[in-house]
C-alpha positions as CSV (number, residue, x, y, z in Angstrom):
1,M,8.7,-26.9,13.7
2,N,9.5,-23.4,12.7
3,R,7.8,-20.2,13.8
4,E,5.4,-20.0,10.8
5,Q,4.3,-23.6,11.2
6,L,3.6,-22.9,14.9
7,I,1.7,-19.8,14.2
8,R,-0.4,-21.6,11.6
9,R,-1.3,-24.3,14.0
10,L,-2.1,-21.8,16.8
11,R,-4.4,-19.9,14.4
12,K,-6.2,-23.1,13.5
13,F,-6.5,-24.1,17.2
14,A,-7.9,-20.7,18.1
15,R,-10.4,-20.8,15.2
16,K,-11.5,-24.3,16.2
17,N,-12.1,-23.2,19.8
18,G,-13.7,-19.9,19.0
19,Q,-10.9,-17.8,20.6
20,F,-9.5,-14.5,19.6
21,F,-6.1,-14.8,17.8
22,E,-3.6,-12.1,16.8
23,V,0.0,-12.0,15.7
24,D,1.6,-8.6,16.2
25,K,4.9,-8.3,14.3
26,S,5.4,-4.7,15.3
27,R,5.5,-5.1,19.1
28,G,8.1,-7.8,19.2
29,D,11.8,-7.0,19.5
30,G,13.6,-7.6,16.2
31,S,12.8,-11.0,14.9
32,H,10.3,-11.7,17.7
33,Y,6.5,-11.8,17.3
34,R,3.8,-11.2,19.9
35,V,1.1,-13.9,19.7
36,Q,-2.3,-13.7,21.6
37,I,-4.9,-16.4,22.0
38,G,-7.9,-15.3,24.0
39,E,-6.6,-13.3,27.0
40,R,-3.1,-14.9,27.0
41,W,-0.1,-13.7,25.1
42,T,3.5,-14.6,24.6
43,T,6.6,-13.8,22.5
44,V,7.6,-16.2,19.7
45,Q,11.2,-16.1,18.4
46,S,12.3,-16.9,14.9
47,K,14.3,-20.0,15.9
48,L,12.4,-22.5,18.0
49,K,13.7,-25.5,19.9
50,P,11.3,-28.2,21.2
51,H,11.6,-26.9,24.8
52,K,10.8,-23.4,23.8
53,I,7.7,-24.5,21.9
54,E,6.5,-26.3,25.1
55,T,7.0,-23.1,27.0
56,I,5.1,-21.0,24.4
57,L,2.1,-23.5,24.5
58,K,2.1,-23.5,28.3
59,Q,2.0,-19.6,28.4
60,L,-0.9,-19.6,25.9
61,G,-2.8,-22.3,27.7
62,V,-2.7,-24.7,24.8
63,D,-2.4,-28.5,25.2
64,P,0.2,-29.8,22.8
65,S,-2.0,-32.7,21.9
66,E,-4.6,-30.3,20.5
67,L,-2.3,-29.0,17.8
């Protein structure tokens, strides 16, 4: 899964659960984006490996089975 696919799925998850969602491309460093769901936020890099995706989901409080 690439970054855009992950962001699309996170946006859908947030909408489904009635949570605030935002992607801030200006606050990240270089090719990094800041993503916020509800009160939680994390940084999403352009190249993602499966372990990094798990870490991002954990930081955002998202169960991988809900994506």
